[in-house]
N, C-alpha and C positions, 0 to 999 in steps of 0.2 A: 201579340203584335197583329195588327189588322193589315191585310194585304189586298191590294187591287192590281189586277192585270188588265192592261189596256191593249186591245188588239184592233188593227185597222178596220177590218170587216170580217164577218163570219158568214160566208155564203157557200163555200166549198171546203173540202178537206185536201189541201195541198201541203207543200213543205212548211209554210208558215204556221198552219194549223197543227201540224205534227209537233212543231216546237211548243206550241201552246198546250198541247196535250201533256207533254213532259213537265211543263211549268205547273200545270194543274196537279200533277202527282207530287211535286215538291211542296206545293201549298194547297192541300185539298179543301181548305176553308176559304180560299181567296174568292173575292167577287170579281167578275169579269165585266169590262165595259167595252163596247164596240159601236161603230157607226151604223152598221146594218147587220141584221141577224136573220138568217134563213134556217130555222130549226130543222127542217126536213133533211138538210144536207150535212148536219154536224154530228160528230161522234157522241156516244153516251158519256164518255169520259169528260168532255167539255160541258155537256148538258146537265151534269150533276151539280154544277156551280150556279149561283145566282148570276144571271146575265142581264145587264142593263144596256140600253141603247141610247144614242143621242137622238136629237130631233130629226136627223136625216132619215132614220128608219121609217118615219111617217110620210116621207115624200112619195109622190106617185111612182109606182113601179120600181121602188128603191131596190128590191131584191134582184132586179135584172139590170137596172141602169145605175147601180151604185157608183161606178167609176165616173160617170158623167156628173155626179154630184160632188166630186172631190173638192171643187172650189168652196163649197159650203161647209166642209168638214172642220177646218181650223176653228171657225167661230163656234161650231157645235161642241167641239172638244173643250174649248175654254169655258163653256157654260157648265160643264160637269163639276159638281161639288165633291171633291175628293179630300177635303180638309180633315176628315176623320181617320185617314189611313196613315200608317207608319211607314209602309213600304209600297212603292208603286213600281211595277215592272211594265214597261211599254214594249210591245212587240211591233216593230216599225218596218213597214215596207210601203204602205200608204200612210196617210196621216194617223199618228197614234201618240207620238211623244209630246204633243202640244197641250197637255193637261197642266193645270196649275196645282201643284202639291202645297201642303202647308210648309212653313219654313223649317220645321224639324223633321220632316219626312225625308226618306232616302229614295231617289228616283233613279232606277237603272233602266237603260234602254238596250234591249237586244235588237240590234239592227240587221235585218236581212239584207237591206240595201237602202241607201238614200234614194228617194223617189227618182227613178231613172228618166221619167217623162218630164221632170223639172230640170234635169241636169244633163248628163252625158248623152242620153238618147233623145233629147228634145227634138233635134232636127229630123231624126228618123220618124218620130211620131207625127211631127208637123207635116212632113212631106207626104205622108199617106192619109192625111185627114182631108175631109171635104171643106168647101169654102166657108161654111158656117162655123165649123169647129175651129178652123184656122183663125177666123175673126176673133172668137172668144179666147183662144190660146194667146194671141198677141196682147189682148187686154188683161188677162188674168195671170199669166205665168210670172211676170215680174214681181207682182205682189205676193204670189205664192212662194216664190224663191226667198223673198225677204222674211216671210213668216217661217219658212222651213229653217233658215239660219237662226233667227231669233229664238225659235222654240227649242233649239239645241241647247240654249243656255238654261233651260228648265231641267236639264238632265244632269245628275251628279256624276254618272259614269256610263260610258258606252261599252257594249260588248258587240263585236262583229262576228259574223258567221264564217268569215274567211279572211285571209291576209289581204286579198283584193278589196274586199269591202272596207277593211280597216284603213286602207290607203285612200279610199273615196271619202270616208268619214273625216280623215285628216284634211283632205283637199277642200271639201265643201263646208265643214263645220269648224276646222282648225282644232280638232279635239283628238286626243289619244284614245285608244281602245284596246281592250283585251280581245283575244280571238278564242271563241269556243265553237267548235264545229257543231252543226245541227245534227239531231238524232237521225240515223238512217237504219232502216230495217235490214241489217246485214244478214240476219238469219233466214231471210226470205229465200235466198238462193245459195246459201253457204254449203249446203249438202248436195248441190247440183252435180251430177256426173259431168265430166268434161270429155267431149268427143268432137274435136274440131273438124269441120268440113271446108269445102272450097268456096266460102263467101265471107264478105265483111258485113257489118251491121251498122245501120244508123237508127237511133231510137229517140224520138222527140217530136213535138209539134212541128208541122211544116209551115213555120213562120220565118220571116226574113232573117232575124238575128241568130237563129239556130244554124244557119248556113248549110242546110242539107245539100244545096247545089254544089258546094265544094266537094263534099263527100262523094256524091253521085258522079260528078264529072271527073274526079280523080280516078275513080274505079273504072269508068269507061275508057279514060285515056290510058290507064295501065292494063286494060284488058282483064279486069277482075270483076267478079260478080258481087252484087250488093243487095241486101234486103233492107227495105226502108219501112220502119214501123212508126205509126203516128197519125194523129188527126190532121186534117187540112189537105189542101191540094197544091200541086206544083204546076205552074203554067207551062212548064216544059215536059210534063209527065209523058205525053205521047212520044215525044222524041226520045226521051230516056228509055222507055220501054222497047222501042224499036231496035235499040242496040242489042237486045237479047241478054243484057247483063244486069238489068234492074228489075226488081220486084217490089211493088207497093202493096203492103198488107192492110193499111188503115189501122184502126185500133184493134188490138188483140187481147186475149185473156192473159192473166198472170201465168198460167200454165204454159201458154204458147211463148210468152216472153222468156220463161225459164228454158224452154226448148231451144229458142234461137240463141240465147246467151251460152248455152252448153255447146252449140255447134259452130258458132261464128269464129273465124280466125281472130278477129279483134273488133271492138267497137270503135267506130270513127266519131270523133267529137270535135268538129271544126268551129263551133260557136264560142261565144264568150258568155259565161254564166257567172252569177255572183258566187255561187258555190258549185252546184251541179251534183245532184244526188245520183243521177244515172251512172256516171263513171264508177261511183262507189258500189252501186248494186252490181255492175258488170264485174268489177274486181272481186266482189264477194262470191260470184259464181265462177271465179277462176279465169275470167275472160280478160285478156289484155285490152288496154285502151290506147288509141293513137289520137292525141289531142293537140289543139292549138295552144301554144305556150303563152296563155294569158288567162286572167280570171281565176275562178275558184279551182279549176283543174290543177293548178300548180300545187294546191294543198292536197287534193283528193287522189292524185296519182303519184306513185313513187317511180321516178324516172329510172329506166333500165331494169326495173324489177317487176312492176305491174303495168308498165306502159312506156310509150315514147312520146316526145313532143316534136311538133314541127313549128318553125319559127316565123313563117309568113302565112297570113290567112289567104293562101292562094292554092289553086289546083296543083300547080307544079311542085310547090313545097310539100304538099301532102303526098303526091305521087312518090317523091324522093324518100319520104319517111316510110311509106308502105314497103318500098323495096328494101330499105334498111331493116325494117322489122322482119321481113321474110328471110333476109340473110342471117338473122340472129334469132330465129324462132325458138330454138331450144332454150335460150336464155329466159324465156317467159313461160316455162312449163312447170315451175315449182309451185304447186298448189298451196303449200304451207306458207309461202312468202305472201301470197294474196290474203290468206286468212289472218296472218299476223298483222298485216298492214291495215286491214279494214276494222280491226277491233277498236281502234281509236275513234271510230264514228258510231259506235253502238249507243243506244239510248241511255244505258247505265253510265257510260262515260260522260255524256252530256249532263246528266243529273249530278254526278259527282263533282264535275268541274264548276257547274253553276252554283251548287251549294257552297263549295269552298270559296268561290269568288265573292258571293254574297256575304258570307261570314266575315271575310277579310275586309271588304269595303265598308261594311256597316260599323266596323270598329275604328275606321279612320276618322 
């Protein structure tokens, strides 16, 4: 069986590329197709494969401006000749699924998320763009939405990385999907000692949808200390720091992250993520998570065992949940419960479930 794996772009090693690494282990002889390829930033596991690019890779400064070239990617994908392949696995977050397989091939799409800048986060992206980008968005987004829906018909079966993404696939493509959680490096922190101290933790980029502001303002309002790890800047950083309760660390080493996870009372996770690997990593370190009850966190956190949920994406709702957590702190001290919970997110579980699903689907 000849296998092709289509990945939206290969420029960094983030969650989507970690999924691709595991797919490479399942199919070590597979060819990889992508829109843009930056060899310097990609793992040896992926680079062992034959990697082909679309014409977008030749565009000026494509390795840096790849997202700006997104409107040209659908046509570039359709020009790829994949007719010799028996199995096509598309790894979809940016454009990837819009390839044309031969009639007898099986096309499975592992969907990290339907493109959020086309759908539910369009207005957020639009409001933060400059006038030139807004002009082109108005012109191009409607046709890109049409292409995105039509290209979903080229997929035989969808796999979602969370129940939240499965619901978005149903809404935008009207397609059912199986859920297979993405691989998480649970062994990274699983042997961490646990020594909670008097602070909460936020870990993630300081960008709008992560909602670090809710975590910080809730801690200030409740009179609790918080450490904020992550790239980016907060426009209110000076005001927050003046409270004496907030520390911004910027990016830190894995060793320092492990230290913070071992000492934090809990990780605060107020944003909406398609899956959210950070809560799984926190749980693997035995650190409870207090999360907004929406998105992938519903799958990655076991309520009243490895964390708690607050129901409104507001400061007051989080403050109330922090107080509830502190009143029941002993309930979240069983390290074995965390370890048992995170086992389902291990890379070997991803490989086992994907192999089983592919075997079953190919027989249909």
